[in-house]
C-alpha positions in Angstrom: -11.5 1.0 17.6 -11.0 0.0 14.0 -10.3 3.6 13.0 -7.6 3.7 15.8 -6.0 0.5 14.5 -6.0 1.8 11.0 -4.4 5.1 12.2 -1.6 3.2 14.1 -1.1 1.0 11.0 -0.8 4.0 8.7 1.6 5.8 11.1 3.8 2.7 11.4 3.7 2.3 7.7 4.9 5.9 7.2 7.7 5.4 9.7 9.0 2.1 8.1 8.5 3.2 4.6 10.3 6.5 5.1 13.3 4.7 6.6 14.3 3.8 3.1 16.7 5.6 0.8 17.7 5.4 -2.8 20.9 3.5 -2.0 18.8 0.6 -0.7 16.0 0.7 -3.2 17.6 -1.6 -5.7 18.1 -4.3 -3.0 14.5 -4.2 -1.8 13.2 -4.2 -5.4 15.3 -7.3 -6.0 14.0 -9.0 -2.8 10.3 -8.2 -3.7 10.5 -9.6 -7.2 8.9 -13.1 -7.2 11.1 -14.3 -10.0 14.3 -13.8 -8.0 13.1 -16.5 -5.6 13.1 -19.2 -8.3 16.7 -20.3 -7.5 15.7 -20.8 -3.9 12.7 -22.9 -4.9 14.9 -25.0 -7.2 17.3 -25.5 -4.3 14.5 -26.6 -2.0 13.3 -29.1 -4.6 16.9 -30.4 -5.0 17.2 -30.8 -1.2 13.8 -32.6 -1.2 15.0 -34.9 -3.9 18.3 -35.7 -2.3 16.9 -36.4 1.1 13.4 -37.7 0.3 13.6 -39.4 -3.1 11.8 -38.8 -6.4 8.3 -40.1 -5.5 8.1 -38.0 -2.4 9.5 -34.9 -4.2 6.8 -35.2 -6.8 4.2 -35.2 -3.9 6.0 -32.2 -2.4 5.9 -30.3 -5.7 2.2 -31.0 -6.0 1.6 -29.9 -2.4 3.6 -26.7 -2.9 1.6 -25.9 -6.1 -1.6 -26.3 -4.2 -0.2 -24.3 -1.3 0.7 -21.3 -3.5 -2.7 -21.5 -5.2 -4.6 -21.5 -1.9 -2.6 -18.6 -0.4 -2.9 -16.5 -3.6 -6.6 -17.0 -4.0 -7.3 -16.5 -0.3 -5.4 -13.2 -0.5 -7.4 -12.1 -3.5 -10.6 -13.1 -1.7 -9.7 -10.8 1.2 -8.4 -8.0 -1.1 -11.7 -7.7 -2.9 -13.8 -8.5 0.2 -12.2 -6.0 2.5 -11.3 -3.5 -0.2 -8.7 -1.6 1.8 -6.7 0.7 -0.6 -3.0 0.1 -0.8 -1.0 2.9 0.7 0.1 4.0 -2.8 -3.6 4.3 -3.8 -4.4 6.3 -0.7 -4.7 10.0 -1.7 -4.0 11.1 1.9 -0.5 9.6 1.8 0.5 11.2 -1.5 3.7 13.2 -1.0 4.4 11.7 2.4 5.3 8.1 1.5 7.8 6.6 -0.8 6.7 4.5 -3.8 9.8 2.7 -4.9 8.3 0.7 -7.7 7.3 2.2 -11.0 3.7 1.1 -10.4 1.5 0.5 -7.4 -0.2 -2.7 -8.3 -3.8 -3.6 -7.8 -6.1 -1.1 -6.0 -6.5 -3.2 -2.8 -3.9 -4.6 -0.5 -5.4 -6.4 2.5 -3.6 -8.8 2.9 -0.1 -9.3 1.3 0.0 -12.3 -1.0 3.8 -11.9 -1.1 4.1 -12.2 2.6 1.6 -15.1 2.7 3.3 -17.1 -0.1 6.8 -16.6 1.2 5.9 -17.7 4.7 3.7 -20.6 3.4 6.7 -21.9 1.5 9.1 -21.3 4.4 7.0 -23.1 7.0 6.2 -26.0 4.7 9.9 -26.7 3.9 11.0 -26.0 7.5 8.7 -28.9 8.7 9.5 -31.0 5.6 13.3 -30.8 5.9 13.8 -30.0 9.6 15.6 -33.3 10.3 17.8 -33.1 7.3 19.2 -29.6 7.2 20.0 -28.1 10.5 20.2 -24.3 9.6 17.8 -24.2 6.7 14.9 -23.0 8.9 16.8 -19.9 10.0 17.5 -19.0 6.4 14.0 -19.6 5.3 12.4 -17.5 8.0 14.9 -14.7 7.3 14.2 -14.8 3.6 10.4 -14.8 4.2 10.7 -11.8 6.6 12.8 -9.9 4.0 10.1 -10.6 1.3 7.4 -9.5 3.7 9.1 -6.3 4.8 10.0 -5.4 1.2 6.3 -4.8 0.6 6.2 -2.1 3.2 9.6 -0.7 2.0 8.5 -0.3 -1.6 5.2 1.3 -0.5 2.5 -1.2 -1.6 1.4 -2.7 1.8 0.7 -1.5 5.3 2.3 -3.4 8.2 -1.1 -5.0 9.1 -1.4 -6.4 5.5 2.0 -8.0 5.9 1.4 -9.4 9.4 -1.9 -10.9 8.3 -0.1 -12.4 5.3 2.6 -13.9 7.6 0.0 -15.5 9.9 -2.2 -16.9 7.1 0.8 -18.1 5.1 2.3 -19.8 8.1 -1.0 -21.5 8.9 -1.4 -22.8 5.4 2.2 -23.8 5.2 1.8 -26.0 8.3 -1.6 -27.4 7.2 -0.4 -28.3 3.7 2.7 -29.9 5.3 0.4 -32.0 7.5 -1.9 -32.9 4.6 1.0 -34.0 2.3 2.4 -36.1 5.2 -1.0 -37.7 5.7 -1.3 -38.4 2.0 2.2 -39.8 1.9 1.4 -42.3 4.7 -2.2 -43.2 4.1 -2.6 -43.1 0.3 0.7 -43.1 -1.5 2.6 -45.3 1.1 5.9 -43.5 0.4 
């Protein structure tokens, strides 16, 4: 059963990865670069500050820091626990997949920290600002999906790595939103 799932995952990876072409490579490399999301993070903090005030924004900033730390470390725990090679480290895929980046990254890839982090941030801010900014949730989900898909496009994650990252990131985003909301009401009274 597991071998069958891995085969389907590999076949789906090859299909999605080989849809790419050089004219789109630059766009997906831009999307997958973590530093290029910094303006979005700054904008989200600005929205938080304008709608929630300074004290609550400081709490939000702390919660987001914890959130990213948790999702990153959870991804690392799974990568070294499961030890599933990234597609670009899989010798069987050499010559039949596209590696768009100049390097492959770490040896193991289950699950995608990029997908987990982007969905964790998206879900957290969707819940945090849902009453303040009507269309922000659509944009955040679209952005998170683009970041997640970019990992398949550039050749460093299988679809199952990405889907697992989406699920775990979404769960942690929701849980940390609830935790910061509880802390806000019970401890900080803001």
